[in-house]
TORMARRO-28432 format. One record per residue (C-alpha): x, y, z; residue in three letters. Coordinates in steps of 0.05 Angstrom, whole numbers, padded with zeros to 5 digits, always signed. Layout:
REM residues N
XYZAla;...
END
This chain:
REM residues 487
+01940+00289+02111Unk;+02014+00301+02078Unk;+01999+00278+02011Unk;+01940+00337+02005Unk;+01988+00386+02036Unk;+02035+00375+01975Unk;+01983+00369+01919Unk;+01945+00443+01948Unk;+02030+00466+01944Unk;+02040+00439+01871Unk;+01980+00482+01852Unk;+02001+00536+01873Unk;+02078+00543+01839Unk;+02036+00529+01779Unk;+01991+00577+01792Unk;+02047+00622+01801Unk;+02093+00599+01737Unk;+02027+00604+01681Unk;+02024+00672+01715Unk;+02100+00680+01702Unk;+02089+00661+01633Unk;+02032+00697+01615Unk;+02064+00751+01635Unk;+02133+00736+01587Unk;+02078+00725+01539Unk;+02039+00796+01542Unk;+02112+00822+01545Unk;+02121+00793+01477Unk;+02055+00812+01445Unk;+02065+00888+01470Unk;+02129+00892+01435Unk;+02103+00862+01377Unk;+02038+00911+01374Unk;+02090+00965+01369Unk;+02135+00953+01326Unk;+02063+00939+01276Unk;+02032+00998+01290Unk;+02088+01050+01290Unk;+02112+01008+01214Unk;+02075+01059+01165Unk;+02053+01109+01230Unk;+02068+01188+01222Unk;+02052+01223+01289Unk;+02063+01290+01242Unk;+01994+01291+01210Unk;+01923+01292+01252Unk;+01901+01215+01254Unk;+01827+01216+01220Unk;+01806+01172+01160Unk;+01777+01229+01128Unk;+01806+01294+01135Unk;+01749+01331+01131Unk;+01721+01311+01187Unk;+01742+01343+01256Unk;+01786+01311+01305Unk;+01739+01302+01375Unk;+01791+01318+01431Unk;+01767+01325+01508Unk;+01801+01362+01558Unk;+01788+01361+01631Unk;+01833+01405+01676Unk;+01866+01393+01746Unk;+01875+01439+01806Unk;+01929+01419+01857Unk;+01959+01481+01880Unk;+01967+01562+01869Unk;+02032+01578+01885Unk;+02035+01642+01870Unk;+01985+01708+01859Unk;+02033+01771+01836Unk;+01982+01830+01847Unk;+02028+01872+01821Unk;+02053+01851+01761Unk;+01986+01813+01750Unk;+02009+01750+01752Unk;+01977+01681+01769Unk;+02024+01616+01787Unk;+01978+01549+01792Unk;+01996+01484+01793Unk;+01961+01439+01738Unk;+01943+01367+01727Unk;+01911+01370+01644Unk;+01880+01304+01616Unk;+01876+01305+01536Unk;+01825+01248+01510Unk;+01821+01227+01437Unk;+01815+01177+01383Unk;+01875+01151+01335Unk;+01852+01127+01288Unk;+01909+01088+01266Unk;+01920+01065+01322Unk;+01867+01001+01330Unk;+01878+00941+01323Unk;+01844+00871+01353Unk;+01860+00851+01426Unk;+01849+00776+01405Unk;+01904+00784+01349Unk;+01961+00802+01410Unk;+01922+00744+01468Unk;+01875+00803+01496Unk;+01931+00857+01495Unk;+01882+00920+01519Unk;+01925+00973+01542Unk;+01988+00991+01510Unk;+02032+01048+01550Unk;+02082+01078+01499Unk;+02119+01157+01498Unk;+02073+01220+01487Unk;+02127+01229+01426Unk;+02116+01168+01380Unk;+02038+01192+01376Unk;+02000+01252+01346Unk;+01992+01299+01395Unk;+01940+01360+01405Unk;+01973+01425+01403Unk;+01921+01458+01457Unk;+01958+01517+01489Unk;+01954+01563+01549Unk;+01919+01630+01505Unk;+01931+01682+01555Unk;+01998+01656+01585Unk;+02051+01713+01622Unk;+02110+01671+01609Unk;+02182+01675+01579Unk;+02183+01593+01557Unk;+02122+01572+01514Unk;+02146+01494+01528Unk;+02081+01465+01539Unk;+02062+01397+01591Unk;+02116+01337+01594Unk;+02130+01296+01551Unk;+02093+01228+01594Unk;+02085+01173+01569Unk;+02003+01161+01551Unk;+01952+01099+01560Unk;+01939+01076+01484Unk;+01878+01028+01485Unk;+01861+00975+01439Unk;+01790+01011+01392Unk;+01838+01066+01380Unk;+01822+01121+01451Unk;+01883+01163+01469Unk;+01895+01188+01543Unk;+01953+01233+01559Unk;+01959+01270+01634Unk;+02007+01319+01642Unk;+02023+01352+01692Unk;+02045+01434+01685Unk;+02056+01500+01725Unk;+02029+01549+01675Unk;+02037+01618+01691Unk;+01969+01664+01656Unk;+01959+01732+01667Unk;+01891+01759+01707Unk;+01875+01836+01722Unk;+01872+01837+01786Unk;+01818+01885+01817Unk;+01841+01927+01882Unk;+01786+01970+01896Unk;+01774+01915+01954Unk;+01847+01896+01982Unk;+01853+01872+02033Unk;+01779+01842+02032Unk;+01773+01830+01953Unk;+01752+01753+01913Unk;+01788+01760+01838Unk;+01771+01707+01780Unk;+01830+01700+01738Unk;+01811+01655+01674Unk;+01855+01607+01650Unk;+01851+01597+01555Unk;+01866+01534+01529Unk;+01852+01530+01454Unk;+01888+01488+01400Unk;+01949+01543+01365Unk;+01940+01513+01299Unk;+01888+01479+01276Unk;+01810+01514+01269Unk;+01753+01491+01303Unk;+01718+01443+01230Unk;+01800+01411+01236Unk;+01803+01405+01316Unk;+01736+01410+01365Unk;+01749+01411+01436Unk;+01699+01388+01487Unk;+01708+01387+01559Unk;+01705+01334+01613Unk;+01658+01363+01659Unk;+01631+01430+01669Unk;+01683+01450+01715Unk;+01762+01441+01745Unk;+01761+01390+01775Unk;+01780+01416+01855Unk;+01791+01337+01895Unk;+01864+01346+01905Unk;+01866+01422+01915Unk;+01934+01434+01968Unk;+01890+01498+02004Unk;+01940+01560+02000Unk;+01960+01609+02057Unk;+01932+01671+02031Unk;+01881+01645+01970Unk;+01811+01613+01979Unk;+01794+01580+01916Unk;+01712+01587+01904Unk;+01705+01542+01848Unk;+01718+01534+01781Unk;+01683+01529+01728Unk;+01691+01520+01654Unk;+01648+01542+01590Unk;+01662+01537+01524Unk;+01676+01585+01464Unk;+01670+01608+01397Unk;+01711+01659+01367Unk;+01717+01688+01299Unk;+01777+01718+01280Unk;+01796+01767+01239Unk;+01861+01751+01211Unk;+01805+01675+01185Unk;+01746+01660+01170Unk;+01737+01574+01213Unk;+01720+01587+01277Unk;+01773+01575+01325Unk;+01741+01535+01391Unk;+01778+01543+01468Unk;+01762+01517+01536Unk;+01767+01585+01589Unk;+01766+01556+01667Unk;+01747+01610+01714Unk;+01788+01609+01769Unk;+01753+01634+01842Unk;+01791+01659+01888Unk;+01782+01698+01957Unk;+01837+01733+01989Unk;+01841+01725+02076Unk;+01830+01781+02101Unk;+01866+01763+02172Unk;+01933+01768+02158Unk;+01926+01834+02133Unk;+01870+01861+02183Unk;+01933+01845+02247Unk;+01986+01870+02216Unk;+01968+01941+02163Unk;+01891+01951+02178Unk;+01900+01934+02264Unk;+01963+01983+02274Unk;+01935+02034+02232Unk;+01862+02029+02271Unk;+01904+02047+02339Unk;+01960+02097+02324Unk;+01882+02139+02291Unk;+01866+02140+02363Unk;+01923+02176+02380Unk;+01912+02236+02332Unk;+01858+02259+02382Unk;+01897+02255+02449Unk;+01935+02296+02423Unk;+01882+02347+02446Unk;+01878+02336+02520Unk;+01961+02340+02526Unk;+01962+02407+02579Unk;+01989+02454+02523Unk;+02046+02485+02568Unk;+02073+02399+02562Unk;+02095+02437+02486Unk;+02098+02360+02456Unk;+02030+02373+02433Unk;+02039+02395+02363Unk;+02095+02338+02356Unk;+02049+02272+02375Unk;+02004+02300+02304Unk;+02076+02282+02279Unk;+02089+02231+02299Unk;+02031+02197+02293Unk;+02021+02222+02213Unk;+02089+02204+02201Unk;+02075+02130+02226Unk;+02009+02131+02173Unk;+02059+02149+02125Unk;+02107+02077+02129Unk;+02046+02035+02127Unk;+02010+02076+02068Unk;+02082+02058+02027Unk;+02082+01974+02048Unk;+02011+01984+02022Unk;+02028+02019+01960Unk;+02086+01980+01938Unk;+02046+01913+01941Unk;+01998+01936+01891Unk;+01994+01955+01822Unk;+01994+02015+01800Unk;+01922+02034+01766Unk;+01874+02084+01770Unk;+01824+02045+01819Unk;+01853+02054+01887Unk;+01859+02007+01942Unk;+01795+02020+02009Unk;+01849+01999+02050Unk;+01879+02059+02026Unk;+01828+02099+02031Unk;+01821+02095+02097Unk;+01894+02107+02103Unk;+01885+02182+02064Unk;+01822+02185+02114Unk;+01872+02184+02157Unk;+01919+02222+02148Unk;+01874+02285+02126Unk;+01841+02289+02187Unk;+01903+02268+02232Unk;+01931+02338+02193Unk;+01878+02371+02215Unk;+01875+02375+02283Unk;+01955+02377+02278Unk;+01925+02454+02243Unk;+01865+02458+02288Unk;+01925+02441+02346Unk;+01962+02505+02323Unk;+01913+02548+02330Unk;+01898+02530+02400Unk;+01960+02532+02415Unk;+01954+02606+02401Unk;+01894+02618+02440Unk;+01928+02591+02496Unk;+02002+02644+02494Unk;+01965+02696+02464Unk;+01982+02734+02528Unk;+01975+02796+02574Unk;+01972+02853+02508Unk;+01911+02799+02471Unk;+01841+02839+02464Unk;+01786+02807+02532Unk;+01745+02749+02513Unk;+01684+02778+02454Unk;+01616+02770+02502Unk;+01595+02713+02459Unk;+01651+02682+02458Unk;+01642+02682+02548Unk;+01564+02648+02538Unk;+01571+02602+02477Unk;+01642+02565+02498Unk;+01662+02585+02573Unk;+01582+02582+02608Unk;+01560+02527+02562Unk;+01616+02491+02530Unk;+01658+02487+02591Unk;+01588+02460+02637Unk;+01587+02402+02567Unk;+01652+02376+02564Unk;+01663+02390+02626Unk;+01719+02434+02642Unk;+01737+02469+02709Unk;+01803+02504+02729Unk;+01836+02472+02791Unk;+01793+02496+02854Unk;+01742+02534+02807Unk;+01675+02503+02831Unk;+01630+02463+02778Unk;+01556+02504+02807Unk;+01592+02571+02792Unk;+01638+02562+02743Unk;+01664+02640+02750Unk;+01674+02639+02815Unk;+01740+02696+02799Unk;+01694+02737+02759Unk;+01645+02750+02806Unk;+01687+02754+02870Unk;+01736+02794+02819Unk;+01673+02851+02807Unk;+01663+02855+02889Unk;+01734+02869+02888Unk;+01725+02923+02840Unk;+01654+02939+02878Unk;+01685+02940+02964Unk;+01754+02978+02937Unk;+01695+03039+02900Unk;+01659+03048+02970Unk;+01732+03048+03012Unk;+01759+03104+02957Unk;+01697+03140+02981Unk;+01690+03126+03042Unk;+01769+03149+03048Unk;+01745+03220+02994Unk;+01673+03229+03017Unk;+01675+03298+02974Unk;+01720+03277+02914Unk;+01759+03321+02920Unk;+01827+03282+02915Unk;+01863+03309+02856Unk;+01870+03288+02779Unk;+01950+03282+02763Unk;+01990+03266+02827Unk;+02041+03333+02859Unk;+02118+03309+02829Unk;+02175+03273+02856Unk;+02194+03319+02925Unk;+02263+03332+02903Unk;+02292+03311+02972Unk;+02259+03235+02969Unk;+02284+03241+02894Unk;+02341+03190+02905Unk;+02293+03130+02945Unk;+02237+03118+02894Unk;+02227+03051+02880Unk;+02181+03021+02830Unk;+02117+02987+02837Unk;+02101+02959+02774Unk;+02054+03019+02756Unk;+02106+03077+02749Unk;+02175+03095+02770Unk;+02168+03142+02834Unk;+02124+03133+02890Unk;+02080+03199+02900Unk;+02109+03238+02961Unk;+02079+03291+02991Unk;+02100+03354+03036Unk;+02135+03340+03101Unk;+02085+03402+03148Unk;+02026+03386+03175Unk;+01991+03314+03182Unk;+01935+03323+03141Unk;+01979+03327+03077Unk;+02021+03273+03106Unk;+01956+03228+03107Unk;+01924+03260+03037Unk;+02003+03245+03014Unk;+01992+03163+03041Unk;+01904+03153+03013Unk;+01955+03169+02940Unk;+02005+03112+02950Unk;+01962+03074+02976Unk;+01915+03075+02923Unk;+01957+03077+02859Unk;+01990+03015+02894Unk;+01913+02985+02896Unk;+01909+03014+02809Unk;+01976+02963+02800Unk;+01948+02917+02840Unk;+01875+02907+02804Unk;+01910+02919+02726Unk;+01938+02863+02746Unk;+01888+02819+02770Unk;+01856+02844+02705Unk;+01905+02820+02656Unk;+01909+02757+02689Unk;+01829+02737+02691Unk;+01846+02760+02620Unk;+01898+02708+02602Unk;+01850+02654+02640Unk;+01787+02678+02609Unk;+01827+02649+02535Unk;+01854+02595+02572Unk;+01804+02564+02585Unk;+01769+02577+02516Unk;+01823+02539+02497Unk;+01815+02479+02541Unk;+01750+02472+02519Unk;+01766+02475+02443Unk;+01815+02419+02455Unk;+01765+02380+02495Unk;+01703+02387+02429Unk;+01750+02372+02378Unk;+01782+02321+02416Unk;+01707+02289+02415Unk;+01702+02312+02344Unk;+01756+02278+02309Unk;+01743+02207+02361Unk;+01674+02202+02323Unk;+01700+02217+02263Unk;+01748+02150+02279Unk;+01703+02105+02303Unk;+01644+02126+02237Unk;+01711+02127+02188Unk;+01733+02051+02211Unk;+01662+02025+02207Unk;+01655+02046+02141Unk;+01713+02018+02119Unk;+01696+01955+02147Unk;+01626+01966+02119Unk;+01643+01973+02059Unk;+01682+01900+02046Unk;+01639+01851+02011Unk;+01599+01805+02038Unk;+01630+01748+02024Unk;+01684+01765+02060Unk;+01678+01695+02124Unk;+01749+01721+02156Unk;+01743+01777+02196Unk;
END
């Protein structure tokens, strides 16, 4: 048993020594291979046996991360892994001559590399990918994997912001070689998204690839390129919570200015405050959007809301002018009494304090009954209608004791001779006082009618603007593209 164990230890030690010797041997063969390959090799020339034949380069792009999308400057910043595969006719060997060595890794600066560049690059630094090592196989196949942070120009359409989707192109092609010298092939029909890191603002829905062959005006040779289209969808939750929802709530304050009592003196100031708040949000959106002719959807919503608030403020000023028209105003027209006071006040449930819901014109009926009773009373006092048309002047002896009743400067007085004359004078004074009260009551009723007209119009426009705000919000959300799935 002990001998078997020692035998196993010896075998294991021998295997480790053989592996170490083999590794050292491969290292020596790799060094020898590199010296043999680079002895007469030039990285400045296209590695083909026949210069009339084109060299095929296979391109594969992996999108690792979207670092930023600058809508104002229309620049997409992305982190890519770029793989290029081609065959070098001058870098082949027989693996049997080098102890079965199939693959070596050498610096990319030692071999010829395709001059593939990003055509729509929007960066001041024109440096290419990082100089990483290339993988060289005995068949002459070279694989070059290099990371790169690219800044590419992207036409940004913000018409449906914040529910917009963007398509940004990444076009790769040779800068100096035409299609007869270097031909570019796609490694797959789309870019690789298996290692994509999710972005907080954008969702990537794909990266299809297409090959184009373009004939430029300067040259008669074809120039192939491969275009990767990055399909992006904006995550709109952030903008809904921080831009749309506050605007939606603020816009609902505008109709409430019609419900605010006119005597409070804050109706116009409320509308102006709401207008200023929306102006601030509009400036925030304008700072992040590119200056283009296409107006963003959220900007249209702000403009429509600000127009509505401006109209409501103007109507509030007009209604307040009606409310404070005063006693010198003309009576309410008949059509306004019928349409506004009779019908619209019942529809919008506008009643004064102490006014019956069944008879909203109790004050008018009471006024008419008061006038009829007073008229009958005058007929009883003066059955033959012998009341003088003009009252007598003030008595000389009572001139110093005159007092104002609100209508004239003195009280009528009569002669002091006889009870009949005193009764006549008393009746005239009473009639004068009654006329003053009737005029005051008529004026008060006229002012009350104008105030009620203003109150009914306030209630009418309040509901109109509430409906407008609601419909406008539904219309804006309904115009969002159907691809939006995070609302």
